[in-house]
Each structure stands twice: as structure tokens, then as C-alpha cells.
C-alpha positions in Angstrom: 97.3 33.9 -37.3 93.9 34.3 -39.0 92.6 37.6 -40.4 88.9 38.1 -41.0 87.8 41.1 -43.0 84.3 42.4 -43.0 82.2 45.5 -43.8 82.1 45.4 -47.5 78.9 45.9 -49.5 77.1 47.9 -52.2 77.2 51.7 -51.9 76.5 54.6 -54.2 79.2 56.9 -55.4 79.9 59.5 -52.7 78.9 57.2 -49.9 81.0 55.7 -47.1 81.9 52.3 -45.7 84.1 51.1 -42.9 85.9 47.9 -43.2 87.2 45.9 -40.3 89.8 43.2 -40.0 90.0 41.1 -36.8 93.1 39.0 -36.1 92.6 35.8 -34.2 95.2 33.3 -32.8 97.7 36.1 -32.7 97.8 36.4 -28.9 99.4 39.7 -27.8 101.5 40.0 -30.9 98.9 41.8 -33.0 100.1 45.1 -31.5 103.7 44.5 -32.6 103.0 44.3 -36.3 102.1 46.9 -38.9 98.8 46.2 -40.8 97.7 47.1 -44.3 94.8 47.0 -46.7 95.2 46.0 -50.3 92.5 45.7 -53.0 92.0 43.9 -56.2 89.6 45.1 -58.9 88.2 42.8 -61.5 90.8 42.0 -64.1 93.5 44.0 -62.3 96.4 43.2 -60.1 96.2 43.6 -56.3 97.3 47.0 -55.2 98.2 48.8 -52.0 95.6 50.9 -50.3 96.8 51.9 -46.8 99.0 50.8 -44.0 99.5 51.6 -40.3 102.5 51.1 -38.1 102.4 48.6 -35.2 101.6 51.4 -32.6 99.4 53.4 -34.9 101.5 56.5 -35.0 102.5 56.3 -38.7 100.2 55.7 -41.7 100.8 55.4 -45.5 98.2 55.8 -48.2 98.0 55.2 -52.0 97.7 58.4 -53.9 94.3 57.3 -55.2 92.7 57.1 -51.7 94.6 59.9 -49.9 92.2 62.3 -48.3 89.3 59.9 -48.6 90.4 56.8 -46.7 91.6 56.6 -43.1 93.3 53.6 -41.6 93.2 53.0 -37.9 93.7 50.2 -35.4 92.6 49.1 -31.9 95.3 46.8 -30.5 93.1 45.9 -27.5 90.6 44.5 -30.0 93.1 43.0 -32.4 91.4 45.0 -35.1 92.4 47.3 -38.0 89.9 49.5 -39.8 89.7 51.5 -42.9 87.1 54.3 -43.1 86.3 54.9 -46.8 84.5 58.2 -47.6 83.5 59.8 -50.9 83.7 56.4 -52.6 84.1 56.3 -56.4 83.2 53.5 -58.8 86.9 52.9 -59.3 87.1 51.9 -55.7 85.1 48.8 -56.5 87.3 45.8 -55.6 87.8 43.0 -53.1 89.6 44.5 -50.1 92.2 42.4 -48.2 93.8 43.0 -44.9 97.4 41.9 -44.3 99.9 41.6 -41.5 103.5 42.7 -41.8 106.1 40.0 -41.8 108.4 41.9 -39.4 107.5 43.1 -35.9 108.3 46.6 -34.7 109.2 47.7 -38.2 110.3 51.3 -38.1 108.9 52.3 -41.5 105.5 51.6 -42.9 105.8 49.7 -46.2 103.5 49.2 -49.2 105.0 46.2 -51.0 103.0 43.0 -50.9 105.9 40.7 -50.3 106.5 42.4 -46.9 103.1 41.1 -45.7 102.8 37.4 -45.0 99.4 36.9 -43.5 96.3 37.7 -45.5 92.6 37.8 -44.8 90.0 36.3 -47.2 88.8 39.6 -48.6 85.6 41.6 -48.5 83.9 42.9 -51.7 83.2 46.6 -52.0 81.0 47.7 -54.9 80.4 51.3 -55.7 77.7 52.2 -58.1 77.6 55.3 -60.2 
């Protein structure tokens, strides 16, 4: 399984970006795994941003992005998205998508060790 994240860039505070993550070589299994976004700011540890269940009916957000970010998925396109609105300078980071290590998981999880496939990351820079 390969995950390719895209959509990052430079945006002013208050602006919006939509990140995409396409899974390849996953066959029909993409739709059986939860997906998540994490981020790593310069000099900081990687942190959880948002996750979505395998069928899209459950989501989970970090408190820092709740109400501003929306995660979604299109299983027909093997793609997961995160719409980021009202961006703040503290949102500046490399954003990574990741796939759950367990199919059909009932709950949506935020811990990194539960995700075993990772994309290469896309840089989001928010200027003040």
C-alpha cells in the first residue's frame, strides 16, 4: 500500500486548504480501513489531527482543529481528504496521512501506533 498526500502550500492566516491522500496498490481494501491525518511542526513531535472510520460514519478530531477541519473520504477513489478552514500560524506543519492497521475497526483511534502505513507528507505553511 502506498499513500500519496498532496495539497499543501503557503496560505495566509484565516485561509483554507484541502489536503488529499490517495492510496495505491490497496485494491478494494481501502474502504475497509480507517484513515487519519497527523502533523509534525518544526521541532515538535508528530501529533494527531483527524481520523475517519472505514465507512465514513465516524470521525475524530484533535481539540486544536475541531470546528475548523473536516475529514472525509471517497472509497470509490481510494482517497481521504481534510478540509482546513480558518487556518492559523500554529497549523504550520508537515501533514501525513496514515492507514489503520486493523480493518473494520469499530472505534476511531488517534494513537500513532495503530496506523501502519504512512504517506510522505505535504507541507502546510500559514503566514500571519
